[in-house]
N, C-alpha and C positions, 0 to 999 in steps of 0.2 A: 606093807604100805600103811603108814600111820594115818590118823584122822587129820583133817585140815588144821585143826587147832594144834595137834602135836607137831605137825610139819612147821607151822608158823613159829611156835615156841622154840623148836630146835634150831631154827635159823637165827633167831634172836640170840640164843645162847652161844651159837657158833660165832656170831658177829661180835658179841661181847668179849669172847675169848680172844678173837683176832685183834680187837682194839685194847686189850688188856684193861678192861674197865674195872675188874675186881681189884687189880693192883693199884690203879690210878685213883680209885675212889673206895678205899677200904672201909668196910662196915656200913656202906651206904645202901646195901640191899638193892642194887640196881636191877638185877634180874627179876626179883619178886615185884618190884615197882613197875617193871615194863610188861610183865606177863600176867599179873593179876589185875583185873579191871578195877577202876575206882568204884563202880557201882553196877550191880546186876539187878535189873528190874524184870520180874516175871509175874504174869497174872493170867487169868482166864477172862475171855470176853464171851458172854452169853448173848446170842443174837437171835431175834425172832425172824424166821424165814417167811417168805410170802405165803406159804401154805398154812402158817399159824403155828407150826412146830418150832422147837428151839434147837439151836446148835451151839456147841461150846468149842472155842478156839484157844490154842495156846499162843500167848503173846510175849514178846521179848523186847527189851531195849537195854543194850549194853553201853555204858558210858566208860570208855576205856581209859582215856587220859585227857586232862585239860591243861597240861603243863604249858602248851604253846598258845592256848586260846580256848574259846567255847568248843564243846563237843560238836562233832560234825559227822554225819553218816546217813546213808540211805535206809529205806525200809523195804524189806524183801517179803513178798508173798509167794510162797512155794510150798507144796505138800511135804518136802523133805527138810524144811527149816527146823533146826533144833538149837539148843543152847550152845553147844560147842561150835557150830558153824557161825552163829552170830558173834560169839567171842572172837573167833579167828578173824572175821571180817572187820570187827571193831579195832583189833590190833593192827591190821593192815592199813586201816584208815589213819591211825595215829602216825604210822611210818610214812604214808603217802603225803599227808598234809605237810609234814616236816620236810620231806624230800623236795617238794615243789615250792617250798618257802611261802606258805600261806598261813595266816595267824589263827589256826584252828588246832584243836585236838582231834581225837578219833572216837567215833561211836558207831553203832549199827542197831537197826531194829528189824524185827521180823514177826510174821504170823504164819503158823503152820496151816496153810490153806491153799487149795487150788482155786485161784480167782475165777477160772473159767466155769466152775461149778455153781457160782453164785450169780444171781441177777444183779443188775446195777443198783437196785434199791437195797438188796441184802448187803452188797459190798459197801454201800455208803453207810449203812447202820454199823457195820463192823469197823470201818475206819473212824467213824465218829466216837464209837465206844472206846476204841484204842486211844484216840486223842484225849478224850475226857479223863481216862485213867492216868495219862501222862502230863496233864496240864500243869502240874507243879514241877515237872522235871524237864520241860522243854521251854524254849524262849529264845529271842534273838541274841541274847548275851549269855545263854546257858547251854543249849543243845539245839541244833538246827537240823531237822530231818530233811530228806531229799528222796527222789525216786530211786528204786533199784529194780531188780528182777521182779516182774509181776505188778509193778506199780508205775504210775505215769503222772502227768500234770493234773489229771482229773482227781486222783487221790490226794495230791498235794493241796488242791483247791479246797477239798473237804476238810483237810487238817487245818488249814488257815481259817476257814469259816467256823469250825468248831472251837478253835482256840480263842477267837475274838468274842465268842459268847461269854467266856469266863475270865478273860484278861483284856487289857487294852489292845485295840486292833494294831497289830504290828506285822507289816508285810514280810519283814525279815525273819519271822519265826520258822519259815520253811522255804526251801528253794526248789527249783524245777516246777514252778507254778505256771499256769496259763499266762500269756502275755497280758491279758486284760486285768489280771490280778497282781501285776508287778513282776511277772516273770521276765527273764532276760532273753533277748534275741540270741539265737545260737546255742541255748542251753540244751535243748533236746538232742541236737546233733553233736554236742561237744565231746562226749567220750569217744565216739567213732572217729571224729576228726582228729582227736588227740592221738589215737592209735595210728592213724595214717601219718601224722606229723613225725612221730618217733620212728615209724617204718622208713620214711624218706631219709631221715638222718642215718639210720643204721645201714640202709641200702647203699647210701653214698659212701659210707665208711668201707663197706665190703666191695665197692666198685661194681655193684650190680646194675645192669642196663637192660631195658626191654624185658623186665622180669614179669613173671605171672604170679598171681595171688590166689590162695585158697582160703576160704573163710568158714570156720566151724561155729555155728550159732548164727541165727538170722533174726534176732530180736532187735532192740533199739541200737545196741552197740554194733553188732555185725552188719546190719542193713545200712547204717549210716557210714560205716567204714567202707562198705562196698560201693555206696553211692559216690563217696569222695574219690575212691580209686577210679571209678567209671568216668567221673567228670574230668579227671586228670589224664585220661587215656591209658590208664594202667589196666591190663587185662585181668579180670577176675575169672578164672577158669573152672573153679569148683566152689560149691556152697553146700553146706549141710545144715539141717535143723532137726528137731525132734521127729519130724514126719519122714525124713529121708535125705538123700544127697543127689545133687545134679552136677554134671560136668559138661563143659564144652571147651575143647582146646583153643577154639577161635575167640573165646571170651563170651561171657554170659551177658544178656541184656538185663542189667540190674533194675532199671525203672520198671520194666515189664514183669520181672520176677517179684518185685515188691507188690505190684498190683495183683499178681496171681496169689501171693501169700495172703494179702488182705481180703481177697474174695473167698479163698478156700480154707484159710486157717493154717497153711503151711506151704512149703515149696514142692512137696511131692506132686508129681504129675506135671511140673512146669514143662511146656512144650519146647522151650529153647535149648534143651540139653538132654543128655542121657543119664539114667540112674547110675549110681556108683555104689559098689558094695562096701568097700573099705575106704573111708574118707581120709584117714590119717596118712595112708601110704599113697595117696593120689599124687600124680606128678605136678608140682608147683615149686616155684623158687622161694616164695614167702608164704608162711602159714600164719593166719591170725586166729588163734583159739578164742572165741568170744561167747562161749556157752557157759559152762559151770566149772566148779573145782574138779581137780583130779581127772581130767579128760586125757592128758598125755601121761602115760604110765610106763612102767618097766616092760609091760606086755606089748606096747605098740610103738615106743620111742625108736627102736632100731629100724623100723620100717619107714620112718619119715624121710621123705626125699628133699624137703625144703632145706635151704642153706640158712634161712633166717626165720625165727619165730618171734612174733610180737604179741604179747599176752593182753588181749582185750578183756578177758574174764579175770576174776580174782582167783588166784591159786590154781590155774589149770594144769600146771606141771608138777608132778610129785618129785621129791628129792632124788629118788632112784632114777627117774627119767632124766632129770637134770644131768646126772653123771654120764648117762649114755649119750645124751646130746653133746655134752662137752667133749667126750671122746671122739665123736664124729665131726668135731669142729663146727657145730651148728651154733650160730650166735642167737642168744635168747635175750630179748628186751623184756625185763621183768614187769609184772603187773603194776607194782606200786609206782612205776614211772609211765608205762605205756597207756594205762587206762585212767591216768590222773586228770584228763581233760574235763571230765564231768565235775569233779570237785573244784577245779580251778574256775570254771564258769559259774558254778554255784556260789563261789566266793565273790565273783564279779556281780552276780545277781544281788547278793546280800549287801554289797557296797552300794549298788544303784538304789536299792530299797532305802538304805540309810540316808543317802544324799537326796533322794527324790528326783534324781536326774538320770535319764536312761540313754544308753549308748546305741549307736548304729551297729548292725551285725558285723560290718567290716572291722570296726574298732574291737569288738569282742574277739573275733577270730585272730586279728593281728596280735592282740595282747596274749591270747591263748598260745599261739605258735611261738611267740618270743619267749614266754616263760618255759614252755616245754623244751625248746631248743637249748636254752640255758641249762635246764636241769639235765638234759641228755649229755651235754658237754661236761658238766661236773661229774656225772656218774662215770662217763667214759674215762675221764682223767683219773678219778679215784681208783677205778678198776685197773687201769694201766700201771699206775704208781704202786699199787699193792699187789699186782700180779694175781688178781682174782677175777671172777666172772662179773658181768654187769649186775647180776642180782646181788651178789655179795657186796659189790661197790655201792649199790643203791642203799642197802641196809646199813653199811658203814656210815654213809653220809647222814642218813635219817637218824640213826641211833645216837651218833655223836652230838647232833644238834639237840635232840630231846634230853639226853643226859646232862648236857651242859646247862640247859634251862632248868632242869630238875634240881641240880646242885645249887645253881645261883638263887633259886627261889627259897631254899631252906625248907624245913619241915615243921616249924613251930606253928 
């Protein structure tokens, strides 16, 4: 099993071969320009803890490509964050923004930290230090961060506030902000809702009715996808997170589970269901992996009972697992399409910030679903025409658009 970066690059290479980009654009170094980031920013942040001692953190911001617009991508706080992971995530962002037709390039940021081990004041110091070091590299027309795993509206507010100390106050410097600071209604729920939107399109295509859903990961994406399913009357029969797994064939009470998670720190011990040993092989018609990369592998793909997988996380399925799932006729809606709801509504937030005119949540959701349904139809059409998987179809569409813009812009 390759690293997430190796997996991402190999699929770009495979797609370039499928599109005969080398033959069509001889000497243009398309692969190098798609797989080597424009800019790699690495530094350390030294933060004083509340105890008075110091702690050093590794910090990253990868600006992958701005061919289609300003760099755009979240900031991840996780103890396993490293340079390769952030590079892969930035590459996926470039493909994602191209695929859903928004005028952004791709970027990603990260700090190697477990945010749960820091107090709110320590975390704020870290975020402000990170922002200060990047103040020349981010901006509403340059690079626009957003929340990712381990970060939320709170951290985005700190970034905005720190940035305005050193530059003109610009709400559009960061998205995913609190509503009071120019955030968009529906942004927090957008990624989860987008996962459900693409799930509904794929389920319709497969002719699934009265289907059950299993969700792996119960953070922002997984919990909002679960809430949306629950509100639509779709049974969520199994949920897992880092603390454990819970199953109920009659459907889990999602609002009660979220309350339990918020009170206890995880879903383990939730009284509305029974613990489950092996989540990936649990009986469900649709599986939504919304946790981390490389969760569906060659070791567990064969045991998956779902007919449809919709990737809420980035890179949850390894290439080896993809082959196994394809041989089992499991339809996989790829991450760069399925979880694009977050960046789409981030774009809406940026637009609202620039206009100074804010939309109702219903408008946000309608525009989100319209854009995702259109993207799904384009991916499905491309995959059918080229006789490839949805993932390969999505990469073909995104890469074709990026390369065309790259060539049109020239290199002088």
